[in-house]
C-alpha positions in Angstrom: 34.9 -66.3 94.7 32.8 -65.3 97.5 32.8 -61.2 98.1 33.8 -62.0 102.0 37.1 -63.7 100.8 37.9 -60.9 98.3 37.1 -58.3 101.3 40.2 -59.9 103.2 42.2 -58.1 101.1 40.6 -54.9 101.9 42.3 -53.5 105.1 40.4 -51.7 108.0 37.2 -52.7 105.9 33.8 -54.0 107.9 33.7 -57.5 108.5 30.0 -57.6 107.7 29.5 -60.9 105.6 28.0 -58.7 102.3 25.4 -61.8 102.0 28.3 -63.8 100.8 27.8 -63.0 97.3 29.8 -64.9 94.5 32.0 -62.7 92.4 32.3 -64.0 88.7 34.0 -61.1 87.2 35.8 -57.6 87.9 34.8 -54.7 85.7 35.4 -50.8 85.5 33.3 -50.2 82.5 29.7 -50.3 83.2 29.0 -51.4 79.7 30.7 -54.3 80.2 29.2 -55.6 83.6 27.4 -58.9 83.8 25.7 -60.9 86.4 28.0 -61.5 89.5 30.1 -58.5 88.7 32.1 -56.6 91.3 32.4 -53.0 89.7 34.9 -50.3 90.5 33.9 -46.7 90.6 36.7 -45.0 88.6 37.2 -41.4 88.3 38.4 -40.7 84.8 39.2 -37.3 83.1 35.9 -37.0 81.5 33.6 -39.3 83.3 33.2 -40.6 86.9 32.5 -44.4 87.4 30.4 -43.4 90.6 27.8 -41.7 88.0 27.3 -45.1 86.3 27.0 -47.5 89.5 23.3 -47.8 89.4 23.5 -48.7 85.7 26.1 -51.4 86.5 23.5 -52.9 89.4 21.0 -52.8 86.6 23.1 -55.0 84.7 23.8 -57.4 87.3 26.6 -55.8 89.3 26.6 -57.6 92.9 28.9 -55.4 94.7 30.4 -52.0 94.4 33.8 -50.6 95.5 33.5 -46.6 95.3 35.3 -43.6 97.0 32.0 -42.3 98.2 28.5 -43.6 99.4 26.3 -44.4 96.9 22.7 -45.4 97.2 22.3 -48.7 95.4 20.9 -52.0 96.7 24.0 -54.1 96.8 26.9 -54.1 99.1 29.1 -50.9 98.8 32.6 -51.2 99.8 34.2 -47.6 100.6 38.1 -47.1 100.1 40.4 -44.1 99.6 41.7 -44.9 96.2 39.5 -47.3 93.9 42.4 -47.5 91.1 44.7 -48.9 94.0 42.1 -51.0 95.3 41.4 -52.3 91.7 44.8 -53.4 91.2 45.2 -55.2 94.4 42.1 -57.0 94.3 42.6 -58.1 90.7 45.8 -59.7 91.4 44.3 -61.5 94.3 41.3 -62.5 92.2 43.2 -63.8 89.3 45.6 -66.0 91.7 48.5 -63.7 91.5 49.5 -64.6 88.3 52.9 -62.7 87.8 54.6 -64.7 90.9 54.4 -67.7 88.5 56.0 -66.1 85.5 59.2 -64.3 84.8 58.4 -60.9 84.2 60.4 -58.2 82.6 59.3 -54.7 82.2 60.7 -52.1 79.9 60.3 -48.3 80.2 61.7 -45.4 78.9 60.9 -42.6 76.2 61.8 -44.6 73.6 62.9 -48.1 72.4 60.2 -50.0 74.6 58.8 -51.8 71.7 61.8 -52.7 70.0 63.6 -53.7 73.2 60.6 -56.1 74.2 60.7 -57.6 70.7 64.3 -58.3 70.8 64.0 -60.0 74.4 61.1 -62.0 73.1 63.2 -63.5 70.2 65.7 -64.5 72.6 63.2 -66.1 75.3 61.5 -67.9 72.3 65.0 -69.3 70.9 66.1 -70.7 74.3 63.2 -72.5 74.8 60.9 -70.3 76.7 57.2 -69.9 75.8 56.6 -66.2 75.9 54.0 -63.5 76.4 54.4 -59.8 75.4 52.4 -56.9 76.3 52.8 -53.6 74.5 51.8 -50.8 72.2 51.4 -53.0 69.1 49.3 -55.6 70.5 49.6 -58.6 73.5 50.7 -61.8 72.5 50.3 -65.0 74.4 52.6 -67.7 72.9 51.5 -66.8 68.9 48.2 -65.6 69.6 47.9 -62.1 69.1 45.2 -59.9 70.8 44.5 -55.9 70.4 45.2 -53.6 73.1 44.2 -50.1 73.5 46.9 -48.8 75.8 50.6 -49.4 75.9 50.0 -51.0 79.5 46.4 -52.1 80.0 44.5 -51.4 83.3 45.0 -53.4 86.0 42.0 -55.6 85.3 42.7 -56.3 81.9 46.4 -57.0 82.7 45.8 -59.5 85.4 43.3 -61.4 83.2 45.9 -61.6 80.7 48.7 -62.5 83.2 46.1 -65.3 84.1 45.6 -66.5 80.8 49.3 -66.9 80.1 49.8 -68.7 83.3 46.9 -71.1 82.1 48.7 -71.5 78.8 52.2 -72.4 80.3 53.8 -69.4 79.5 57.2 -69.1 81.0 58.4 -65.4 80.1 56.5 -62.0 79.8 58.0 -58.9 78.1 56.1 -55.7 78.8 56.3 -51.9 78.0 55.4 -50.2 80.8 54.4 -46.4 79.9 54.8 -43.3 82.3 51.1 -43.0 82.7 50.5 -46.9 83.8 53.1 -46.3 86.4 51.4 -42.9 87.6 48.0 -44.3 87.6 48.7 -47.4 89.2 48.0 -50.2 86.5 50.8 -52.2 87.3 50.4 -52.3 91.3 50.6 -56.2 92.0 52.7 -56.9 89.3 55.7 -59.0 90.3 58.5 -57.7 88.1 61.7 -60.0 87.8 63.7 -57.5 85.7 63.2 -53.9 85.0 64.7 -52.2 82.3 65.5 -48.5 81.4 66.0 -47.1 77.9 66.3 -43.4 77.8 64.4 -40.2 79.2 63.9 -37.1 76.8 61.0 -34.7 76.6 57.8 -36.4 76.4 54.2 -36.5 77.6 54.9 -33.3 79.4 51.2 -32.4 78.8 50.4 -35.0 81.5 53.4 -35.2 83.6 54.0 -31.2 83.6 57.7 -31.5 84.4 60.7 -33.7 83.7 61.0 -34.4 87.3 57.5 -35.6 87.4 58.0 -37.5 84.5 61.5 -39.0 85.7 59.7 -39.8 89.0 56.9 -41.8 87.2 59.4 -43.9 85.5 61.3 -44.7 88.8 58.2 -46.1 90.1 58.9 -49.4 88.3 62.5 -49.8 89.7 61.1 -48.7 93.3 58.7 -51.6 93.2 61.3 -54.2 92.3 62.0 -55.1 96.0 65.6 -55.5 97.6 68.7 -57.4 96.5 68.1 -60.9 98.2 64.9 -61.5 96.0 66.8 -62.0 92.6 65.4 -58.9 91.2 67.3 -56.7 88.6 67.3 -53.3 87.4 69.1 -52.9 83.9 69.9 -49.2 83.3 71.1 -47.3 80.4 74.6 -45.9 81.8 74.7 -43.4 79.0 71.5 -41.4 80.2 71.9 -38.3 82.7 69.2 -39.8 84.8 70.8 -43.1 85.6 72.1 -41.8 89.1 68.7 -40.8 89.9 67.3 -44.2 89.2 69.9 -46.1 90.9 68.7 -44.4 94.0 65.4 -45.4 93.5 65.7 -49.0 93.7 67.3 -51.2 96.2 67.5 -54.4 93.6 70.6 -55.2 92.1 71.7 -52.8 89.4 73.2 -53.9 85.8 74.2 -51.1 83.6 75.1 -51.1 79.6 76.0 -48.5 77.4 78.4 -46.9 74.8 80.0 -43.9 75.9 80.3 -44.5 79.8 81.5 -47.3 82.1 78.7 -50.3 82.1 78.5 -54.0 82.8 77.7 -54.5 79.3 78.9 -52.1 76.5 79.8 -51.7 72.7 82.7 -50.4 70.9 84.0 -50.6 67.4 80.5 -49.6 66.3 80.3 -50.0 62.4 77.0 -49.0 60.6 76.2 -49.5 57.2 72.8 -49.3 55.3 72.7 -53.3 55.4 73.0 -53.3 59.4 75.4 -52.9 62.3 78.5 -54.5 63.5 80.3 -54.1 67.3 82.0 -55.5 69.8 80.5 -56.4 72.8 81.9 -56.5 76.2 79.9 -58.3 78.8 81.2 -58.6 82.2 84.3 -60.8 81.5 83.0 -61.9 78.1 83.6 -60.4 74.9 82.0 -61.6 71.4 81.4 -60.0 67.9 78.0 -59.0 66.9 76.8 -58.6 63.4 73.3 -57.6 63.3 70.4 -56.6 60.6 69.2 -53.6 62.8 70.5 -50.0 61.8 71.7 -47.3 63.8 73.3 -46.3 67.3 69.8 -46.3 68.6 69.3 -50.0 67.7 72.6 -50.6 69.4 71.3 -49.5 72.7 68.1 -51.3 72.1 70.1 -54.5 71.5 72.5 -54.0 74.4 69.3 -53.5 76.8 67.6 -56.7 75.7 70.9 -58.5 76.1 71.5 -57.3 79.6 67.9 -58.5 80.5 68.4 -61.7 79.0 71.9 -62.3 80.6 70.3 -61.4 84.1 67.4 -63.8 83.1 70.0 -66.7 83.3 70.4 -66.7 79.0 74.0 -67.5 78.0 75.6 -64.4 76.2 76.4 -66.1 72.8 72.8 -67.7 72.8 71.6 -64.3 73.3 73.7 -62.8 70.7 72.8 -65.7 68.1 69.0 -64.5 68.6 69.8 -60.8 68.0 71.8 -61.4 64.8 68.8 -62.7 63.1 65.9 -60.2 64.2 65.1 -58.3 61.1 63.0 -55.2 62.7 59.9 -54.3 64.4 56.7 -53.4 62.4 56.7 -49.8 61.7 60.3 -49.3 63.6 62.7 -48.2 60.7 61.0 -50.6 58.4 61.8 -50.5 54.9 58.9 -50.4 52.2 60.5 -51.8 49.1 58.6 -52.1 45.7 61.7 -52.4 43.5 62.0 -48.4 43.4 65.6 -46.8 42.9 64.9 -44.8 45.9 64.6 -45.9 49.4 61.3 -45.3 51.7 61.4 -45.9 55.7 58.5 -45.9 57.9 59.5 -45.2 61.4 57.4 -44.6 64.8 59.6 -41.2 66.1 56.9 -39.4 67.5 59.3 -37.7 69.9 62.2 -35.1 69.3 64.9 -37.6 70.4 63.5 -40.3 68.5 63.4 -38.2 65.1 67.0 -36.8 65.8 68.1 -40.5 66.2 66.5 -41.7 62.7 67.6 -38.9 61.2 71.3 -38.7 62.2 71.4 -42.8 61.2 70.0 -41.9 57.9 72.6 -39.3 57.5 75.5 -41.9 58.0 74.7 -43.8 55.0 72.8 -41.4 52.7 73.9 -41.2 48.8 71.6 -38.4 47.9 69.0 -36.2 49.3 66.9 -37.1 52.5 63.3 -36.0 52.8 61.3 -36.4 56.2 57.3 -36.3 56.5 56.5 -35.5 59.7 53.8 -34.0 62.1 52.8 -33.7 65.6 50.0 -35.1 67.5 46.9 -32.8 68.4 45.9 -32.5 72.2 49.5 -33.8 73.1 52.6 -31.7 74.5 52.6 -28.8 72.5 56.1 -27.7 73.6 57.8 -30.3 71.5 56.4 -29.3 68.2 58.8 -26.6 66.9 61.6 -29.0 68.4 60.6 -31.7 66.3 60.1 -29.1 63.0 63.8 -27.8 63.8 65.2 -31.3 63.7 63.2 -32.3 60.9 64.7 -29.1 58.8 68.4 -29.5 60.4 68.9 -33.1 59.6 66.8 -33.4 56.2 67.3 -31.8 52.9 63.6 -31.2 52.8 61.2 -31.4 55.4 57.3 -31.7 54.9 54.7 -30.8 57.6 51.8 -32.8 57.9 48.8 -34.0 60.1 49.6 -36.8 62.6 46.6 -37.7 64.6 45.3 -34.1 65.2 42.5 -35.4 67.4 40.3 -32.6 68.4 42.8 -29.7 67.6 42.7 -27.8 64.3 45.6 -29.0 61.8 46.3 -25.8 60.9 46.7 -24.7 64.5 49.6 -27.6 65.2 51.4 -26.6 62.0 51.5 -23.3 63.2 53.3 -24.2 66.3 55.8 -26.4 64.5 56.8 -23.4 62.3 57.6 -21.3 65.1 60.8 -23.4 65.6 62.2 -23.0 61.9 62.6 -20.2 59.4 60.1 -19.4 56.4 61.1 -21.2 53.3 62.7 -24.0 55.0 60.0 -26.5 54.7 56.7 -27.6 53.1 53.2 -27.8 54.6 51.0 -30.4 53.1 48.0 -31.2 55.7 46.8 -34.3 53.8 49.3 -37.0 54.9 48.4 -39.0 52.0 49.2 -36.3 49.5 52.1 -35.5 51.4 53.7 -39.3 51.2 52.6 -39.3 47.2 54.2 -36.0 46.8 57.5 -37.1 48.4 57.4 -40.4 46.4 56.7 -38.9 43.1 59.5 -36.2 43.2 62.3 -38.7 44.6 65.2 -39.2 42.7 67.4 -42.3 42.3 69.6 -43.0 45.7 67.0 -40.6 47.8 66.0 -41.5 50.9 62.3 -40.9 52.2 61.6 -41.1 56.0 57.6 -41.2 56.9 57.6 -40.5 60.7 55.5 -40.4 63.6 53.0 -43.0 62.9 54.8 -46.5 62.4 52.7 -49.5 62.9 49.7 -47.5 63.5 46.8 -48.1 61.3 44.4 -45.2 61.6 44.1 -41.4 62.0 42.4 -39.8 64.7 40.5 -36.8 63.4 38.2 -34.4 65.3 35.0 -36.2 64.7 36.2 -39.5 63.6 38.7 -42.2 63.3 39.5 -43.4 59.9 41.8 -46.3 58.4 45.4 -45.0 57.8 48.6 -46.8 57.1 51.3 -45.0 56.3 53.0 -48.3 54.9 50.0 -49.2 52.6 50.0 -45.5 51.5 53.6 -45.4 50.6 53.2 -49.0 48.7 50.5 -47.5 46.7 52.3 -44.3 45.6 55.5 -46.4 44.9 53.6 -48.7 42.4 51.8 -45.6 40.8 55.3 -43.9 40.3 56.7 -47.1 38.9 54.0 -47.6 36.4 54.3 -44.0 35.2 58.0 -44.6 34.5 
């Protein structure tokens, strides 16, 4: 694409010809610049892209988008906000791909991964070729690609959407994080449906206040558009912020829930260690649901997914048939079974609300002692650490505090923060996460339940000076096998 054509999307820009250079690639990382690249100077938390403009030109950048004048021998397009312009130009450069897709965005503190995967299953079962973007990976059809962020930067995002269009994908499910919304990564995305799961304290190290956190979430619903374009906002009627989100969107609002009045709701909920059943009411239809997923939080996730499918044109009974065969998502209430006489569960629960949900669910069917292994991430919201510890102690028979991605922080300091929420003697500290898991499994009795919380699907541990391979599921399996061999 000619630079002069791309510049038609920059309001109030100079009408100079820019030597009519051809743009082959858009990039914000100077290390990835090639010949024919349009380079965006982005101010980050630790580095400023403006400082790498000369390097980008040396590597082949033919034009620069910046927020301040830069002395280089290629055209420099000055804008007020390079991130905002990057999203706009990426959308145009890749042919506005989301306008050709049915895009469902899911946001909320907890449940985003589960909800997107349940919707994906429903859409696949009704004959759609699907795409998925989220915490665990990006999927185009059945092909998986690694992702660095829950919601990628706008250039990567639009590139992937273009690939999906080229590969005849119909429906795309995307986790939309509050960071991505606040930083403008999804500007230019044409969402058809936006889903809200819940809001509880998290990421306050970034957003500062719950009001700011809510505002970031609300941006997804604000960008849906109006009621005349077929867009829908799917909201959790049981969450206290539902009224605020309702006021932020002009799209049609459809609600789901359990406690409060909703368009789609569940009652007569029955939970066992093998699954959950309930009666589903959707507008004027009623159907029984018997699913393999466990817990009230899973009912909420399923209601969100089914409601999103219904507003996307899926028949209710087709949606129910799909959710009934869903066995779970990696690292979300995942059972580690090596034939041992006790239960080991790995879950991504890393917020107070999600940890409490998991522990309350386990308490509903526990026959013996519950042990929870839990830590808190370094360089993240410190205020939730004592809260997490208190929940662990109150809802489990034994709480083991350990490390969970301490990053640049001293693991001992993180544990000290956690200990502020509980009394001495109500917990065990084992900083080495592997030893903590081995210890819990070594001392487990028949019918005990061990919950390894916080990392879920993650396959790494981030330490001060390095990132090492670490998978709770692998460690747990090794520990169980060692335990069985010793018996």
